[in-house]
C-alpha positions in Angstrom: -0.2 -0.2 -0.1 1.7 3.0 -1.3 1.6 6.4 1.0 1.6 9.7 -0.7 4.6 12.2 0.8 3.3 15.4 2.4 3.8 18.5 0.3 6.7 20.1 1.5 6.1 23.6 3.2 6.2 26.5 0.6 8.7 28.8 2.4 9.0 31.3 -0.3 5.3 31.9 -0.5 5.4 32.3 3.2 8.0 34.9 3.0 6.6 36.6 -0.1 3.4 36.9 2.2 4.9 38.3 5.4 6.5 40.8 3.1 3.5 41.7 1.6 1.5 42.1 4.6 4.1 44.1 6.2 4.8 46.4 3.2 0.7 46.9 3.1 1.0 47.5 6.9 3.7 50.5 6.2 1.8 52.0 3.6 -1.1 52.1 5.7 0.5 53.5 8.6 2.4 56.0 6.5 -1.1 57.2 5.1 -2.4 57.7 8.2 0.4 60.0 9.2 0.3 62.2 6.4 -3.2 62.3 6.2 -5.2 64.1 9.3 -8.5 61.8 9.5 -9.7 63.1 12.6 -9.5 67.2 12.0 -12.1 69.4 13.8 -13.3 72.5 12.1 -12.7 75.4 14.2 -14.0 79.3 14.1 -11.8 82.5 13.0 -12.5 86.3 14.0 -11.3 89.0 11.9 -11.6 92.7 12.9 -9.9 95.8 12.2 -11.1 97.9 14.4 -12.2 95.6 17.3 -12.4 98.4 20.4 -14.9 100.5 17.9 -18.1 101.6 19.9 -20.6 101.2 17.2 -19.7 97.8 14.8 -22.0 94.8 13.3 -21.4 91.3 14.1 -21.0 89.0 11.2 -21.3 85.2 11.4 -20.1 83.7 7.9 -21.0 79.9 7.5 -20.6 77.8 4.2 -23.7 75.5 3.7 -22.5 73.8 -0.2 -20.4 73.5 -2.6 -20.6 72.5 -6.1 -16.9 71.8 -7.7 -18.7 70.9 -11.0 -20.1 74.4 -11.7 -17.4 76.1 -9.6 -19.8 77.4 -7.4 -20.2 77.5 -3.0 -22.5 79.7 -1.2 -22.6 80.9 2.4 -25.0 81.7 4.7 -24.3 85.3 6.5 -25.8 86.1 10.0 -26.3 89.3 11.0 -26.4 91.1 14.4 -26.0 94.5 16.1 -22.7 95.3 18.1 -22.6 96.9 21.5 -23.3 100.7 21.0 -26.5 99.9 18.6 -29.4 97.5 20.2 -32.6 97.7 19.3 -35.6 97.5 21.2 -36.5 94.3 19.7 -33.9 91.0 20.3 -31.3 90.9 17.9 -32.5 94.2 16.3 -30.6 97.5 15.5 -31.4 101.0 16.5 -30.9 102.4 13.0 -31.5 101.1 9.4 -28.3 99.3 8.2 -27.3 98.1 4.6 -25.3 95.0 4.5 -23.3 94.3 1.2 -21.6 90.6 0.4 -19.8 90.8 -2.7 -18.0 87.8 -4.3 -16.3 88.6 -7.8 -19.7 89.7 -9.9 -22.0 88.3 -7.7 -23.4 90.8 -5.3 -25.9 90.3 -2.2 -27.5 93.5 -0.5 -29.9 93.1 2.5 -31.5 96.3 3.9 -32.2 96.1 8.0 -34.8 98.3 9.3 -34.3 99.4 12.8 -35.9 97.7 15.4 -36.7 94.9 13.4 -35.3 91.3 13.9 -32.2 90.8 11.4 -32.5 88.0 9.3 -29.5 85.9 7.8 -28.6 86.3 3.7 -27.0 83.6 1.2 -24.4 84.5 -0.9 -23.4 82.9 -3.8 -19.6 82.8 -4.6 -17.2 81.5 -7.4 -14.2 79.0 -7.1 -11.1 80.2 -8.2 -7.8 79.4 -9.1 -9.0 75.3 -8.9 -10.7 72.6 -11.7 -12.4 69.4 -10.5 -10.6 67.7 -13.3 -7.6 67.3 -10.4 -10.0 65.3 -8.3 -9.2 64.4 -5.6 -6.5 67.1 -5.1 -8.3 70.1 -6.6 -8.2 73.1 -4.7 -9.8 76.4 -5.2 -9.7 80.1 -3.9 -12.8 82.5 -3.0 -12.6 85.9 -2.3 -15.3 87.6 -0.3 -15.5 91.7 0.5 -18.4 92.5 3.4 -19.4 96.0 4.1 -22.0 97.5 6.6 -23.2 100.9 6.1 -25.8 103.2 8.0 -28.7 104.0 6.3 -31.1 101.9 4.2 -30.2 104.3 1.0 -26.4 104.0 1.8 -24.2 103.6 -0.8 -20.2 103.1 0.1 -19.2 105.4 -2.6 -21.3 108.3 -0.3 -21.3 106.9 2.9 -19.0 106.1 6.3 -19.0 102.3 6.8 -19.6 100.5 10.4 -16.8 98.7 11.9 -17.2 94.9 11.3 -16.6 92.0 13.7 -16.6 89.0 11.0 -16.1 85.7 12.6 -15.7 82.3 10.1 -17.1 79.0 10.8 -14.6 76.8 8.6 -16.8 73.4 8.8 -18.2 71.8 5.8 -18.5 68.0 5.2 -16.1 66.6 3.4 -14.2 69.7 2.9 -11.2 71.7 4.4 -11.7 75.4 4.6 -8.7 78.1 5.6 -9.8 81.6 6.1 -7.8 84.5 6.2 -8.1 88.6 5.9 -7.0 89.8 2.2 -4.9 93.3 2.0 -7.0 96.2 0.9 -10.3 97.9 2.9 -10.6 99.2 6.2 -12.4 98.4 9.6 -16.1 98.8 7.7 -14.7 96.8 4.3 -13.2 93.6 5.0 -11.8 91.4 2.7 -11.5 87.6 3.1 -10.0 85.0 1.4 -11.1 81.2 1.6 -8.7 78.4 0.4 -11.1 75.2 -0.3 -9.5 71.9 -0.5 -10.9 68.0 -0.2 -10.7 66.7 3.5 -7.7 64.0 4.0 -10.5 61.8 4.7 -12.1 61.8 1.6 -8.5 61.9 -0.5 -7.3 58.8 1.5 -10.3 56.7 0.4 -10.4 58.3 -3.2 -6.8 56.7 -3.3 -7.8 53.8 -2.0 -10.7 53.1 -4.1 -8.5 53.9 -7.3 -5.8 51.6 -6.1 -8.6 48.9 -5.4 -9.5 49.2 -9.0 -5.9 48.9 -9.8 -5.7 45.4 -8.1 -8.8 44.2 -9.7 -7.8 44.8 -13.2 -4.4 43.4 -12.9 -5.8 40.2 -11.2 -8.6 39.9 -14.3 -5.5 40.1 -16.7 -3.4 37.6 -14.4 -6.6 35.0 -14.6 -7.2 35.6 -18.1 -3.7 35.1 -19.9 -2.9 32.0 -17.7 -6.1 30.5 -19.1 -5.8 31.7 -22.6 -2.4 30.5 -22.5 -3.1 27.3 -21.6 -1.7 27.1 -17.4 -5.4 26.8 -16.4 -8.4 25.4 -17.6 -11.4 27.9 -18.2 -13.8 26.9 -15.1 -17.2 28.6 -14.9 -16.3 30.2 -11.6 -13.5 32.6 -12.7 -15.7 33.7 -15.6 -18.4 34.4 -13.4 -16.1 36.6 -11.4 -14.9 38.3 -14.5 -18.3 39.3 -16.1 -19.2 40.4 -12.4 -15.8 43.0 -12.5 -17.0 44.4 -15.8 -20.3 46.1 -13.6 -18.5 46.0 -10.1 -15.9 48.6 -11.1 -18.4 51.4 -12.1 -20.1 50.8 -9.2 -17.0 51.4 -7.3 -16.0 54.5 -9.2 -19.8 56.1 -8.2 -19.0 54.8 -4.6 -16.5 57.5 -4.5 -16.6 60.1 -1.5 -18.5 63.1 -3.3 -17.9 61.6 -6.7 -17.3 63.9 -9.5 -18.3 63.6 -12.8 -17.0 61.4 -15.0 -14.1 62.4 -17.0 -11.9 63.4 -14.2 -8.0 63.1 -14.6 -8.3 59.9 -12.1 -10.7 58.4 -14.3 -8.5 58.6 -17.5 -5.1 57.3 -15.6 -7.2 54.6 -13.5 -10.9 54.2 -13.7 -10.9 54.0 -17.8 -7.9 51.5 -18.0 -9.2 49.4 -15.0 -12.6 49.0 -17.1 -10.9 48.1 -20.3 -8.8 45.9 -18.8 -11.7 43.8 -17.2 -13.5 43.8 -20.8 -10.4 42.6 -22.3 -9.7 39.9 -19.3 -13.2 38.5 -19.8 -13.1 38.3 -23.7 -9.7 36.3 -23.5 -11.3 33.7 -21.3 -14.0 33.5 -23.5 -11.9 33.1 -26.3 -9.7 30.4 -24.3 -13.3 28.4 -23.2 -14.8 28.5 -26.9 -11.5 27.3 -27.8 -11.6 23.9 -25.3 -12.5 21.0 -27.1 -15.9 19.5 -25.7 -16.4 16.0 -23.9 -16.9 12.8 -25.5 
């Protein structure tokens, strides 16, 4: 009675597996060190004359961004400062004219004396950037804020009231940094916003595109081995290759804040990964068709 010898332990494969796991762990640790995945938004205050007796408090909050149309929206809350409280809560003792500009867009709101102040919404352009660079796209936004006394007041003829502006630097999926731009005075603040995607979204986008590359290479490896005759064209790999053709678009659409199709990352990764999956499926089918029938 013959006994089969146990197969030797594959040392080379074990060492290769340990090396791959260690390399993946090091890359992951380096990514966590490079990207700040737990950043908390903060507030920043700007005032050129904080000791002015009469001033307006303005709170600016980004509410939405549309990189595909190069647009962003801000909500601007206005409140009277010390020295000009009205008879009703959140009201001033005089008529005020608040003007917010961004490029060619101008939003103007008149607040009547002793009437509650409501917020206004301003749309602004995203400058110096393009969504084609996803997920590394960056943008710059410029805002100019003025507050004048009187319902019919104009910046050319009236003295602006001092401003105390606070900016909330929080927007889901994005990182915002605000600063005061040169020019203007206490009643004419010019702000600059630097906008980019949050590190967590950049990290997940890179991981997703990396997964597409691995899946595409796996598809080609399976199809090449079958096409060259090193493996038999079995049904299970065929189903996996066919599913991969439809899985890659779904994976791409699951990207954080998925951009329109056609950004540079799609040209460099997604398009070729999809073509590789289709090519792998076609080679597998050709090899299966050339296989001799049973009997």
